[in-house]
Legacy VTK file of the C-alpha trace (Angstrom):
# vtk DataFile Version 3.0
C-alpha trace
ASCII
DATASET POLYDATA
POINTS 427 float
62.293 191.855 240.392
64.497 191.034 237.494
62.187 188.812 235.543
61.686 186.477 238.520
58.384 187.745 239.363
55.631 188.998 236.996
52.811 190.513 238.386
49.419 188.892 237.154
46.361 191.057 237.278
42.973 189.612 236.797
40.212 191.839 236.202
36.544 190.999 235.551
34.500 193.049 233.412
30.753 193.411 234.188
30.070 191.712 230.664
31.777 188.643 231.855
29.422 187.828 234.680
26.597 186.575 232.441
29.019 183.949 230.906
30.349 182.864 234.330
26.599 182.537 235.506
25.999 180.340 232.428
28.750 178.017 233.175
27.696 177.861 236.829
24.095 176.901 235.861
25.421 174.302 233.479
27.482 172.666 236.303
24.544 172.787 238.492
22.514 170.915 235.833
25.078 168.377 235.331
25.306 167.745 239.165
21.661 167.466 239.567
21.377 164.673 236.766
24.504 162.954 237.885
23.327 162.883 241.635
20.669 160.332 240.443
23.085 158.371 238.183
25.563 158.177 241.014
23.126 155.975 242.958
23.992 153.057 240.545
26.865 150.829 241.860
28.126 150.364 238.374
27.478 153.605 236.865
29.897 154.373 234.058
29.090 158.089 234.390
28.351 159.937 237.752
28.406 163.159 239.490
31.472 164.399 238.070
31.141 163.242 234.550
27.620 164.667 234.019
28.925 168.019 235.667
31.766 168.013 233.046
29.495 167.031 230.304
27.151 169.988 230.901
30.127 172.272 231.179
31.515 170.750 227.888
28.082 171.477 226.161
28.052 175.133 227.380
31.798 175.538 226.240
31.054 174.008 222.829
28.083 176.465 222.336
30.376 179.265 223.193
33.179 177.996 220.979
30.650 177.400 218.064
29.112 180.768 218.330
32.497 182.721 218.464
33.943 180.768 215.454
30.657 180.743 213.532
30.805 177.085 213.011
27.796 174.667 214.351
30.069 171.636 213.727
31.821 172.219 216.974
28.661 171.718 218.890
27.830 168.629 216.772
31.253 167.296 217.167
31.001 167.563 221.095
27.714 165.789 221.132
29.150 162.913 218.879
32.245 162.577 221.016
30.141 162.508 224.221
28.017 159.785 222.842
30.879 157.762 221.621
32.752 158.047 224.843
29.936 156.485 226.737
29.120 153.762 224.215
32.787 152.651 224.214
32.697 152.598 228.058
29.821 150.302 228.146
30.938 148.218 225.468
34.414 147.603 227.242
32.764 147.048 230.497
29.055 146.096 230.339
26.787 146.879 233.335
26.320 144.030 235.922
22.573 143.845 235.548
22.719 143.144 231.767
21.212 146.540 231.062
22.734 147.726 227.644
23.015 151.342 229.273
21.064 153.104 226.403
19.527 155.236 229.077
22.779 156.540 230.401
24.009 157.362 226.855
20.872 159.522 226.177
20.980 161.104 229.594
24.650 162.055 229.067
23.591 163.615 225.511
20.781 165.400 227.122
23.077 166.752 229.736
25.352 168.052 227.027
22.444 169.575 225.077
21.201 171.387 228.353
24.728 172.946 228.862
24.434 174.275 225.475
21.026 175.574 225.778
22.142 177.586 228.863
24.656 179.360 226.835
21.906 180.329 224.159
20.146 182.135 227.044
17.552 179.491 227.844
18.568 178.679 231.415
15.071 178.486 232.844
14.067 176.134 230.208
17.210 174.025 230.815
16.707 173.734 234.407
13.106 172.735 233.893
14.097 170.066 231.483
17.004 168.853 233.774
14.292 168.462 236.590
12.203 166.517 234.326
15.021 164.313 233.119
16.065 163.573 236.759
12.402 162.609 237.635
12.275 160.289 234.708
15.523 158.583 235.650
14.643 158.345 239.425
11.288 156.765 238.855
12.354 154.032 236.602
10.712 151.260 238.669
7.359 153.053 239.195
7.125 153.812 235.362
7.999 150.140 234.514
5.165 149.019 236.703
2.725 151.434 235.141
3.646 150.247 231.732
3.383 146.532 232.517
-0.177 147.192 233.901
-1.399 148.715 230.610
-3.751 146.503 228.689
-4.425 146.507 224.850
-7.538 148.755 225.703
-5.437 151.237 227.646
-2.834 151.603 224.754
-5.597 152.078 222.176
-7.051 154.616 224.419
-3.797 156.613 224.588
-3.284 156.341 220.818
-6.625 157.424 219.938
-6.381 160.588 222.187
-3.129 161.354 220.156
-5.174 161.098 217.142
-8.015 163.253 218.498
-5.557 165.971 219.822
-2.488 165.828 217.451
-3.893 164.865 214.077
-7.491 165.930 213.939
-7.562 169.090 215.837
-4.780 170.910 213.953
-6.415 170.474 210.477
-9.829 171.758 211.473
-10.596 175.154 210.151
-10.649 177.854 213.043
-13.657 179.859 211.635
-17.259 180.435 212.617
-20.028 178.663 210.375
-23.833 178.261 210.403
-26.598 180.132 212.023
-25.435 182.822 214.557
-21.916 181.711 213.593
-22.251 179.288 216.373
-20.094 176.433 214.900
-16.433 176.711 214.727
-15.037 173.231 213.752
-11.732 173.879 215.588
-13.345 175.073 218.733
-15.913 172.084 218.888
-13.191 169.599 218.524
-10.992 171.437 221.109
-13.950 170.821 223.459
-13.946 167.088 222.680
-10.186 166.993 223.279
-10.556 168.678 226.632
-13.366 166.349 228.004
-11.690 163.322 226.381
-8.546 164.337 228.218
-10.182 164.675 231.538
-11.831 161.375 231.171
-8.686 159.679 229.934
-6.896 161.039 233.084
-9.545 159.604 235.360
-9.716 156.364 233.546
-5.837 155.915 233.619
-5.972 156.671 237.386
-8.791 154.405 237.972
-6.785 151.669 236.182
-3.772 152.243 238.207
-5.707 152.425 241.509
-8.002 149.699 240.776
-9.745 148.481 243.929
-7.000 148.386 246.182
-7.356 151.664 247.946
-10.974 151.647 248.724
-14.217 153.512 248.097
-13.127 157.248 248.547
-10.451 156.865 245.540
-12.567 154.640 243.386
-15.519 157.299 243.668
-13.174 160.231 242.891
-11.554 158.737 239.874
-14.861 157.041 238.691
-16.513 160.508 238.923
-13.734 161.940 236.667
-14.421 159.252 233.997
-18.168 159.156 234.252
-20.346 159.655 237.378
-23.277 158.191 235.532
-21.376 154.958 234.821
-20.036 154.771 238.335
-23.591 155.324 239.712
-25.017 152.661 237.442
-22.327 149.928 238.328
-22.468 150.381 242.157
-26.387 150.671 242.198
-26.387 147.277 240.455
-23.809 145.771 242.588
-25.619 146.943 245.687
-28.788 145.279 244.476
-27.031 142.126 243.924
-24.827 142.137 247.235
-26.422 143.989 250.225
-23.161 143.987 251.995
-21.936 146.516 249.407
-24.659 148.983 250.016
-22.676 151.133 252.566
-19.597 151.182 250.229
-21.629 151.829 247.102
-23.355 154.740 248.882
-19.916 156.384 249.581
-18.722 155.599 245.995
-21.713 157.364 244.441
-21.721 160.282 246.568
-18.189 160.990 245.985
-18.505 160.387 242.247
-21.214 162.916 241.959
-19.350 165.374 244.203
-16.339 165.128 241.852
-18.582 166.170 238.916
-18.677 169.734 240.535
-14.871 169.697 240.603
-14.803 168.746 236.936
-16.997 171.426 235.833
-14.795 173.929 237.806
-11.677 172.711 235.977
-13.427 173.195 232.696
-14.464 176.782 233.644
-11.072 177.611 234.812
-9.471 176.432 231.452
-12.118 178.159 229.239
-13.591 181.085 231.039
-11.546 181.976 234.121
-13.555 185.140 234.860
-16.613 183.034 235.165
-15.085 180.590 237.871
-15.807 182.801 240.997
-19.540 183.127 240.519
-19.860 179.510 239.308
-17.977 178.417 242.303
-20.619 180.233 244.437
-23.148 177.817 243.110
-21.340 174.590 242.728
-19.311 175.174 245.895
-22.446 175.107 248.057
-23.707 172.068 246.672
-20.129 170.480 247.121
-19.985 171.740 250.718
-23.514 170.181 251.550
-22.716 166.935 249.759
-19.396 166.713 251.617
-21.182 166.863 255.018
-23.286 163.853 254.218
-20.476 161.934 252.552
-18.331 162.364 255.651
-21.081 161.059 257.726
-21.426 158.099 255.562
-17.877 157.451 255.723
-17.832 157.109 259.388
-20.389 154.279 259.219
-18.622 152.446 256.320
-17.325 149.038 257.063
-14.829 146.863 255.150
-16.558 145.450 252.152
-13.512 143.352 250.665
-12.650 143.867 246.887
-14.753 146.458 245.187
-16.153 146.200 241.699
-14.599 148.672 239.125
-16.895 150.638 236.967
-16.829 149.152 233.493
-16.647 152.523 231.447
-16.109 153.039 227.733
-12.981 154.071 226.137
-13.250 157.742 226.687
-11.158 158.405 223.575
-12.837 156.181 221.153
-13.341 157.931 218.012
-17.072 157.106 217.550
-17.579 158.396 221.316
-15.730 161.565 220.587
-17.459 162.157 217.330
-20.804 161.587 219.101
-19.944 163.999 221.790
-18.849 166.680 219.165
-22.196 166.290 217.410
-23.998 166.658 220.615
-22.122 169.581 221.710
-22.618 171.320 218.276
-26.391 170.628 218.451
-26.583 172.003 221.933
-24.514 175.019 220.844
-26.912 175.651 217.933
-30.072 175.109 220.144
-28.719 177.342 222.809
-27.785 180.159 220.520
-31.118 180.016 218.851
-33.258 179.880 222.105
-31.030 182.518 223.724
-31.812 184.694 220.632
-35.520 184.314 220.549
-36.503 183.644 224.341
-33.512 185.180 226.237
-32.054 183.386 229.261
-35.293 181.395 229.768
-34.639 179.613 226.479
-31.099 178.558 227.681
-32.549 177.484 230.981
-34.924 175.044 229.190
-32.074 173.549 226.983
-29.842 173.205 230.183
-32.648 171.196 232.028
-33.216 169.017 228.978
-29.703 168.297 227.808
-28.381 168.144 231.494
-30.272 164.921 232.024
-27.904 162.749 230.127
-24.809 164.821 229.614
-23.797 168.007 231.606
-20.543 168.602 229.829
-22.012 169.634 226.496
-24.389 172.433 227.848
-21.639 173.541 230.150
-19.123 173.940 227.277
-21.808 175.666 225.149
-22.740 178.106 227.862
-19.004 178.733 228.424
-18.673 179.637 224.749
-21.542 181.879 224.723
-20.314 183.847 227.721
-16.778 184.133 226.045
-18.648 185.574 222.875
-20.283 188.048 224.940
-23.693 186.926 223.925
-24.444 185.907 227.519
-23.684 187.549 230.757
-22.345 185.900 234.012
-25.268 185.357 236.113
-27.515 183.586 233.422
-24.425 181.417 232.272
-23.785 180.308 236.048
-27.717 179.406 236.563
-27.753 177.537 233.216
-24.853 175.357 234.392
-26.389 175.028 237.796
-29.757 173.858 236.156
-27.983 171.441 234.098
-26.191 169.974 237.106
-29.596 169.862 238.945
-31.081 167.938 236.061
-28.147 165.620 235.798
-28.351 164.935 239.462
-32.141 164.020 239.233
-31.374 161.720 236.420
-28.904 159.727 238.475
-31.259 159.852 241.430
-33.569 158.041 239.258
-30.991 155.388 238.448
-30.297 154.807 242.202
-34.114 154.181 242.854
-34.751 152.073 239.683
-31.513 149.997 239.740
-30.333 149.950 243.355
-33.643 149.610 245.184
-34.954 151.031 248.387
-32.003 150.103 250.681
-29.480 151.918 248.491
-31.939 154.825 247.816
-32.500 155.387 251.386
-28.650 155.991 251.913
-27.831 157.737 248.831
-30.708 159.951 248.159
-30.075 162.217 251.310
-26.533 162.985 249.886
-27.757 163.688 246.386
-30.588 165.866 247.570
-28.066 167.742 249.810
-26.153 168.563 246.768
-29.153 169.351 244.987
-30.351 171.957 247.771
-26.819 173.476 247.590
-27.247 174.164 243.855
-30.650 175.682 244.370
-29.386 177.846 247.120
-26.569 179.034 245.168
-28.805 179.886 242.225
-31.472 181.518 244.402
-28.677 183.757 245.996
-27.351 184.502 242.558
-30.511 185.566 241.062
LINES 1 428
427 0 1 2 3 4 5 6 7 8 9 10 11 12 13 14 15 16 17 18 19 20 21 22 23 24 25 26 27 28 29 30 31 32 33 34 35 36 37 38 39 40 41 42 43 44 45 46 47 48 49 50 51 52 53 54 55 56 57 58 59 60 61 62 63 64 65 66 67 68 69 70 71 72 73 74 75 76 77 78 79 80 81 82 83 84 85 86 87 88 89 90 91 92 93 94 95 96 97 98 99 100 101 102 103 104 105 106 107 108 109 110 111 112 113 114 115 116 117 118 119 120 121 122 123 124 125 126 127 128 129 130 131 132 133 134 135 136 137 138 139 140 141 142 143 144 145 146 147 148 149 150 151 152 153 154 155 156 157 158 159 160 161 162 163 164 165 166 167 168 169 170 171 172 173 174 175 176 177 178 179 180 181 182 183 184 185 186 187 188 189 190 191 192 193 194 195 196 197 198 199 200 201 202 203 204 205 206 207 208 209 210 211 212 213 214 215 216 217 218 219 220 221 222 223 224 225 226 227 228 229 230 231 232 233 234 235 236 237 238 239 240 241 242 243 244 245 246 247 248 249 250 251 252 253 254 255 256 257 258 259 260 261 262 263 264 265 266 267 268 269 270 271 272 273 274 275 276 277 278 279 280 281 282 283 284 285 286 287 288 289 290 291 292 293 294 295 296 297 298 299 300 301 302 303 304 305 306 307 308 309 310 311 312 313 314 315 316 317 318 319 320 321 322 323 324 325 326 327 328 329 330 331 332 333 334 335 336 337 338 339 340 341 342 343 344 345 346 347 348 349 350 351 352 353 354 355 356 357 358 359 360 361 362 363 364 365 366 367 368 369 370 371 372 373 374 375 376 377 378 379 380 381 382 383 384 385 386 387 388 389 390 391 392 393 394 395 396 397 398 399 400 401 402 403 404 405 406 407 408 409 410 411 412 413 414 415 416 417 418 419 420 421 422 423 424 425 426
């Protein structure tokens, strides 16, 4: 063709496909985050900017890897942040927002693009979805933050101390008789129970009394079924109009205990969950039947009282639970050694009166150490649950009086009969 045409042949080698895939995933991440940012009418960076930023991050990582210089990646991140800051400074947002969130979001987008190039595409996509969720639910997160009290913030900080400061420094080694005490494992149990209680406490604070008895009973049961039973028994005694509502709240709170124990079993001893569900599940099913019947007869009772529970992550409370758990662990190991399963059953009945968590955790630990087989472990937890149910039935009778007892005790008895039937079938 005399130089007028040159034949251009483009070939793709198989090795190039992963690179193309990396750039495609990077663009997809940018589009995902940019889609949320595009919703703002005065956004300085939208769909295209975020897609190109993620692409730039992936390209910078490629160039840095090929050249052996990490400065290329650092320079790209610095230029991205500078560009966004200059854009916001020259044309501030209409709502007065300084735009720091958009700057950080763009930098995160750049970093995720680089992460894809380094072979962490799955992690990058997960972080991109998390970033988009955080950006989208700005209003809801602000609402939750404004509703936090001083006590709530202290609870969160104290949980951070329990889990991030105390737990890592404790030795992970067995001590004492029967090598039953492991400081790290004991405190891990404290963190687990405190975390479950804190989640219920936070949900209880957020939900409040706006959504009625079912949710109040559910989250109250997560925090402390004993405290919830005590509070509503007292309020039903003081205000007879609350009797029907208190009945439902107390029943649901005590049903949630079985779910709580199931969660603990799944985390600590997954292989024990199936036989344990056979015992707790029957009690849950029987109790649900009564709770549903009570729900149908429930009438509106206006604003409901909130259970006044203690800070679930208070250092003193956590330390007390740790001591109780350690004591039950030692006692369980000792009686298991000298009296077999019958000794453990006595400990379960005695300690379950006030705290079903400690004996459940100690039983699961014995099971994991293979010093206790499945059936006796499940029976011990079932007996502790029965004992705890009997204690709360006493609270209802002593504090709530006959009107409340006539309504609540059939439901608690149904749960107890379910536990007994499950234990009988297991034995």
